[in-house]
N, CA and C atoms as an extended XYZ file, in Angstrom:
255
Properties=species:S:1:pos:R:3:atomname:S:1:resname:S:1:resid:I:1 pbc="F F F"
N       -21.556      -25.159        7.852 N   MET     1
C       -20.989      -24.976        6.547 CA  MET     1
C       -20.301      -23.613        6.513 C   MET     1
N       -19.039      -23.597        6.105 N   SER     2
C       -18.328      -22.327        6.025 CA  SER     2
C       -18.632      -21.669        4.686 C   SER     2
N       -18.762      -20.358        4.726 N   GLU     3
C       -19.088      -19.617        3.524 CA  GLU     3
C       -17.865      -18.847        3.066 C   GLU     3
N       -17.754      -18.696        1.762 N   HIS     4
C       -16.639      -17.955        1.192 CA  HIS     4
C       -16.930      -16.461        1.307 C   HIS     4
N       -15.973      -15.725        1.823 N   ILE     5
C       -16.113      -14.273        1.956 CA  ILE     5
C       -15.530      -13.630        0.698 C   ILE     5
N       -16.371      -12.936       -0.033 N   VAL     6
C       -15.943      -12.283       -1.271 CA  VAL     6
C       -15.651      -10.824       -0.970 C   VAL     6
N       -14.461      -10.350       -1.353 N   PRO     7
C       -14.138       -8.937       -1.112 CA  PRO     7
C       -15.051       -8.009       -1.915 C   PRO     7
N       -15.258       -6.833       -1.396 N   VAL     8
C       -16.104       -5.842       -2.062 CA  VAL     8
C       -15.503       -5.458       -3.411 C   VAL     8
N       -14.186       -5.480       -3.512 N   ARG     9
C       -13.502       -5.150       -4.758 CA  ARG     9
C       -13.969       -6.038       -5.914 C   ARG     9
N       -14.218       -7.318       -5.622 N   VAL    10
C       -14.694       -8.239       -6.659 CA  VAL    10
C       -16.078       -7.819       -7.137 C   VAL    10
N       -16.954       -7.469       -6.208 N   TYR    11
C       -18.299       -7.041       -6.579 CA  TYR    11
C       -18.269       -5.755       -7.400 C   TYR    11
N       -17.417       -4.837       -7.028 N   VAL    12
C       -17.299       -3.576       -7.765 CA  VAL    12
C       -16.763       -3.842       -9.166 C   VAL    12
N       -15.787       -4.723       -9.271 N   THR    13
C       -15.224       -5.066      -10.577 CA  THR    13
C       -16.275       -5.708      -11.474 C   THR    13
N       -17.029       -6.648      -10.946 N   ILE    14
C       -18.074       -7.312      -11.722 CA  ILE    14
C       -19.158       -6.306      -12.107 C   ILE    14
N       -19.498       -5.400      -11.202 N   PHE    15
C       -20.469       -4.361      -11.513 CA  PHE    15
C       -19.986       -3.502      -12.679 C   PHE    15
N       -18.716       -3.125      -12.649 N   LEU    16
C       -18.164       -2.328      -13.747 CA  LEU    16
C       -18.126       -3.116      -15.054 C   LEU    16
N       -17.822       -4.403      -14.971 N   VAL    17
C       -17.854       -5.255      -16.169 CA  VAL    17
C       -19.271       -5.305      -16.739 C   VAL    17
N       -20.274       -5.410      -15.866 N   LEU    18
C       -21.661       -5.439      -16.330 CA  LEU    18
C       -22.071       -4.096      -16.925 C   LEU    18
N       -21.580       -2.996      -16.369 N   LEU    19
C       -21.862       -1.684      -16.961 CA  LEU    19
C       -21.239       -1.552      -18.348 C   LEU    19
N       -20.014       -2.041      -18.499 N   VAL    20
C       -19.370       -2.025      -19.815 CA  VAL    20
C       -20.147       -2.917      -20.784 C   VAL    20
N       -20.607       -4.066      -20.301 N   GLY    21
C       -21.423       -4.939      -21.139 CA  GLY    21
C       -22.724       -4.286      -21.567 C   GLY    21
N       -23.330       -3.529      -20.675 N   THR    22
C       -24.557       -2.817      -21.020 CA  THR    22
C       -24.281       -1.727      -22.053 C   THR    22
N       -23.190       -1.004      -21.880 N   ALA    23
C       -22.809        0.014      -22.867 CA  ALA    23
C       -22.507       -0.635      -24.217 C   ALA    23
N       -21.863       -1.782      -24.185 N   LEU    24
C       -21.577       -2.520      -25.415 CA  LEU    24
C       -22.864       -2.995      -26.086 C   LEU    24
N       -23.841       -3.384      -25.285 N   THR    25
C       -25.135       -3.785      -25.823 CA  THR    25
C       -25.823       -2.612      -26.513 C   THR    25
N       -25.797       -1.454      -25.886 N   VAL    26
C       -26.415       -0.266      -26.480 CA  VAL    26
C       -25.693        0.111      -27.768 C   VAL    26
N       -24.367        0.061      -27.748 N   TRP    27
C       -23.603        0.375      -28.953 CA  TRP    27
C       -23.930       -0.608      -30.070 C   TRP    27
N       -23.991       -1.895      -29.754 N   ALA    28
C       -24.274       -2.913      -30.769 CA  ALA    28
C       -25.684       -2.790      -31.318 C   ALA    28
N       -26.602       -2.258      -30.521 N   ALA    29
C       -27.985       -2.112      -30.986 CA  ALA    29
C       -28.084       -1.082      -32.109 C   ALA    29
N       -27.188       -0.122      -32.132 N   PHE    30
C       -27.225        0.912      -33.157 CA  PHE    30
C       -26.350        0.592      -34.361 C   PHE    30
N       -25.673       -0.552      -34.344 N   GLN    31
C       -24.829       -0.953      -35.466 CA  GLN    31
C       -25.617       -1.861      -36.398 C   GLN    31
N       -25.281       -1.808      -37.671 N   ASP    32
C       -25.908       -2.685      -38.649 CA  ASP    32
C       -24.853       -3.670      -39.139 C   ASP    32
N       -24.792       -4.810      -38.483 N   PHE    33
C       -23.816       -5.830      -38.847 CA  PHE    33
C       -24.311       -6.593      -40.074 C   PHE    33
N       -23.387       -7.107      -40.884 N   PRO    34
C       -23.830       -7.859      -42.064 CA  PRO    34
C       -24.434       -9.214      -41.681 C   PRO    34
N       -25.232       -9.716      -42.609 N   TRP    35
C       -25.858      -11.024      -42.469 CA  TRP    35
C       -26.734      -11.026      -41.220 C   TRP    35
N       -26.646      -12.037      -40.370 N   GLN    36
C       -27.445      -12.078      -39.144 CA  GLN    36
C       -26.559      -11.943      -37.912 C   GLN    36
N       -25.520      -11.175      -38.030 N   LEU    37
C       -24.588      -11.018      -36.914 CA  LEU    37
C       -25.166      -10.192      -35.773 C   LEU    37
N       -26.218       -9.409      -36.032 N   ASN    38
C       -26.823       -8.627      -34.949 CA  ASN    38
C       -27.293       -9.541      -33.820 C   ASN    38
N       -27.960      -10.607      -34.176 N   THR    39
C       -28.450      -11.551      -33.171 CA  THR    39
C       -27.297      -12.258      -32.467 C   THR    39
N       -26.300      -12.649      -33.220 N   ILE    40
C       -25.161      -13.359      -32.633 CA  ILE    40
C       -24.404      -12.454      -31.659 C   ILE    40
N       -24.184      -11.207      -32.045 N   VAL    41
C       -23.480      -10.258      -31.167 CA  VAL    41
C       -24.298       -9.998      -29.908 C   VAL    41
N       -25.595       -9.768      -30.068 N   ALA    42
C       -26.448       -9.492      -28.912 CA  ALA    42
C       -26.497      -10.686      -27.960 C   ALA    42
N       -26.618      -11.891      -28.499 N   MET    43
C       -26.673      -13.083      -27.646 CA  MET    43
C       -25.333      -13.335      -26.960 C   MET    43
N       -24.242      -13.069      -27.638 N   THR    44
C       -22.921      -13.252      -27.023 CA  THR    44
C       -22.740      -12.311      -25.838 C   THR    44
N       -23.122      -11.068      -26.013 N   ILE    45
C       -23.013      -10.100      -24.921 CA  ILE    45
C       -23.929      -10.508      -23.767 C   ILE    45
N       -25.159      -10.908      -24.079 N   ALA    46
C       -26.118      -11.291      -23.037 CA  ALA    46
C       -25.660      -12.531      -22.280 C   ALA    46
N       -25.130      -13.510      -22.984 N   ILE    47
C       -24.655      -14.736      -22.312 CA  ILE    47
C       -23.452      -14.434      -21.432 C   ILE    47
N       -22.571      -13.562      -21.900 N   THR    48
C       -21.405      -13.187      -21.092 CA  THR    48
C       -21.839      -12.488      -19.808 C   THR    48
N       -22.766      -11.546      -19.929 N   LYS    49
C       -23.248      -10.848      -18.737 CA  LYS    49
C       -23.981      -11.796      -17.790 C   LYS    49
N       -24.790      -12.685      -18.333 N   ALA    50
C       -25.502      -13.654      -17.492 CA  ALA    50
C       -24.526      -14.584      -16.775 C   ALA    50
N       -23.443      -14.935      -17.449 N   THR    51
C       -22.431      -15.793      -16.819 CA  THR    51
C       -21.793      -15.098      -15.622 C   THR    51
N       -21.467      -13.811      -15.769 N   PHE    52
C       -20.906      -13.071      -14.637 CA  PHE    52
C       -21.890      -12.998      -13.479 C   PHE    52
N       -23.159      -12.764      -13.784 N   VAL    53
C       -24.162      -12.679      -12.723 CA  VAL    53
C       -24.286      -14.008      -11.992 C   VAL    53
N       -24.360      -15.098      -12.738 N   VAL    54
C       -24.507      -16.420      -12.109 CA  VAL    54
C       -23.269      -16.778      -11.305 C   VAL    54
N       -22.100      -16.551      -11.861 N   LEU    55
C       -20.870      -16.958      -11.173 CA  LEU    55
C       -20.599      -16.153       -9.913 C   LEU    55
N       -20.795      -14.848       -9.967 N   TYR    56
C       -20.378      -14.023       -8.840 CA  TYR    56
C       -21.520      -13.590       -7.936 C   TYR    56
N       -22.610      -13.073       -8.497 N   PHE    57
C       -23.688      -12.600       -7.642 CA  PHE    57
C       -24.522      -13.735       -7.067 C   PHE    57
N       -24.548      -14.881       -7.750 N   MET    58
C       -25.258      -16.038       -7.213 CA  MET    58
C       -24.290      -17.005       -6.517 C   MET    58
N       -23.023      -16.621       -6.414 N   HIS    59
C       -21.976      -17.344       -5.676 CA  HIS    59
C       -21.735      -18.763       -6.180 C   HIS    59
N       -21.994      -19.018       -7.445 N   VAL    60
C       -21.744      -20.353       -7.988 CA  VAL    60
C       -20.250      -20.597       -8.125 C   VAL    60
N       -19.480      -19.567       -8.350 N   ARG    61
C       -18.034      -19.730       -8.518 CA  ARG    61
C       -17.389      -20.342       -7.274 C   ARG    61
N       -17.928      -20.080       -6.121 N   TYR    62
C       -17.336      -20.558       -4.873 CA  TYR    62
C       -18.143      -21.715       -4.271 C   TYR    62
N       -19.019      -22.313       -5.043 N   SER    63
C       -19.872      -23.380       -4.529 CA  SER    63
C       -19.218      -24.743       -4.698 C   SER    63
N       -19.913      -25.747       -4.168 N   THR    64
C       -19.410      -27.111       -4.243 CA  THR    64
C       -19.614      -27.686       -5.643 C   THR    64
N       -19.050      -28.849       -5.865 N   ARG    65
C       -19.174      -29.516       -7.160 CA  ARG    65
C       -20.620      -29.907       -7.457 C   ARG    65
N       -21.395      -30.169       -6.436 N   LEU    66
C       -22.788      -30.534       -6.645 CA  LEU    66
C       -23.553      -29.389       -7.312 C   LEU    66
N       -23.301      -28.170       -6.896 N   ILE    67
C       -23.948      -27.009       -7.504 CA  ILE    67
C       -23.537      -26.889       -8.968 C   ILE    67
N       -22.256      -27.155       -9.257 N   TRP    68
C       -21.780      -27.101      -10.635 CA  TRP    68
C       -22.465      -28.178      -11.490 C   TRP    68
N       -22.654      -29.361      -10.927 N   VAL    69
C       -23.339      -30.440      -11.658 CA  VAL    69
C       -24.786      -30.045      -11.932 C   VAL    69
N       -25.453      -29.469      -10.948 N   ILE    70
C       -26.839      -29.040      -11.121 CA  ILE    70
C       -26.920      -27.937      -12.177 C   ILE    70
N       -26.021      -26.979      -12.130 N   LEU    71
C       -26.006      -25.902      -13.113 CA  LEU    71
C       -25.762      -26.444      -14.517 C   LEU    71
N       -24.798      -27.334      -14.651 N   THR    72
C       -24.483      -27.917      -15.952 CA  THR    72
C       -25.655      -28.718      -16.497 C   THR    72
N       -26.288      -29.507      -15.648 N   SER    73
C       -27.426      -30.296      -16.120 CA  SER    73
C       -28.605      -29.398      -16.486 C   SER    73
N       -28.803      -28.299      -15.759 N   ALA    74
C       -29.874      -27.368      -16.101 CA  ALA    74
C       -29.611      -26.706      -17.447 C   ALA    74
N       -28.372      -26.302      -17.700 N   LEU    75
C       -28.034      -25.708      -18.989 CA  LEU    75
C       -28.153      -26.714      -20.119 C   LEU    75
N       -27.773      -27.956      -19.853 N   PHE    76
C       -27.908      -29.021      -20.852 CA  PHE    76
C       -29.381      -29.255      -21.176 C   PHE    76
N       -30.217      -29.308      -20.159 N   TRP    77
C       -31.649      -29.503      -20.352 CA  TRP    77
C       -32.258      -28.325      -21.107 C   TRP    77
N       -31.832      -27.109      -20.789 N   MET    78
C       -32.333      -25.942      -21.494 CA  MET    78
C       -31.929      -25.999      -22.964 C   MET    78
N       -30.713      -26.472      -23.247 N   GLY    79
C       -30.278      -26.645      -24.629 CA  GLY    79
C       -31.131      -27.648      -25.379 C   GLY    79
N       -31.512      -28.728      -24.697 N   ILE    80
C       -32.403      -29.710      -25.314 CA  ILE    80
C       -33.760      -29.077      -25.617 C   ILE    80
N       -34.291      -28.321      -24.673 N   MET    81
C       -35.592      -27.675      -24.887 CA  MET    81
C       -35.544      -26.675      -26.040 C   MET    81
N       -34.461      -25.907      -26.133 N   PHE    82
C       -34.318      -24.971      -27.255 CA  PHE    82
C       -34.218      -25.719      -28.570 C   PHE    82
N       -33.497      -26.832      -28.577 N   ALA    83
C       -33.341      -27.600      -29.801 CA  ALA    83
C       -34.662      -28.217      -30.260 C   ALA    83
N       -35.523      -28.539      -29.339 N   LEU    84
C       -36.795      -29.172      -29.676 CA  LEU    84
C       -37.871      -28.181      -30.102 C   LEU    84
N       -37.625      -26.888      -29.878 N   THR    85
C       -38.670      -25.914      -30.248 CA  THR    85
C       -38.511      -25.403      -31.649 C   THR    85
């Protein structure tokens, strides 16, 4: 099986994106958003950062369609579990 070679530049870029996301998380923690937007903002930032980690550091972006199907079904199942709780 041939593996995709990811340039170091991509890893550095994703690392910097995650650092900006962390700084954004810290900034949002000190803000008082109206209504219940604090939770929505925090979850949006966390989901975005988790997506970058899964796609690039776990190499899902360069994987086969089977991995994408497994990932999608796992997220769908997790959504069902959250909905049932």
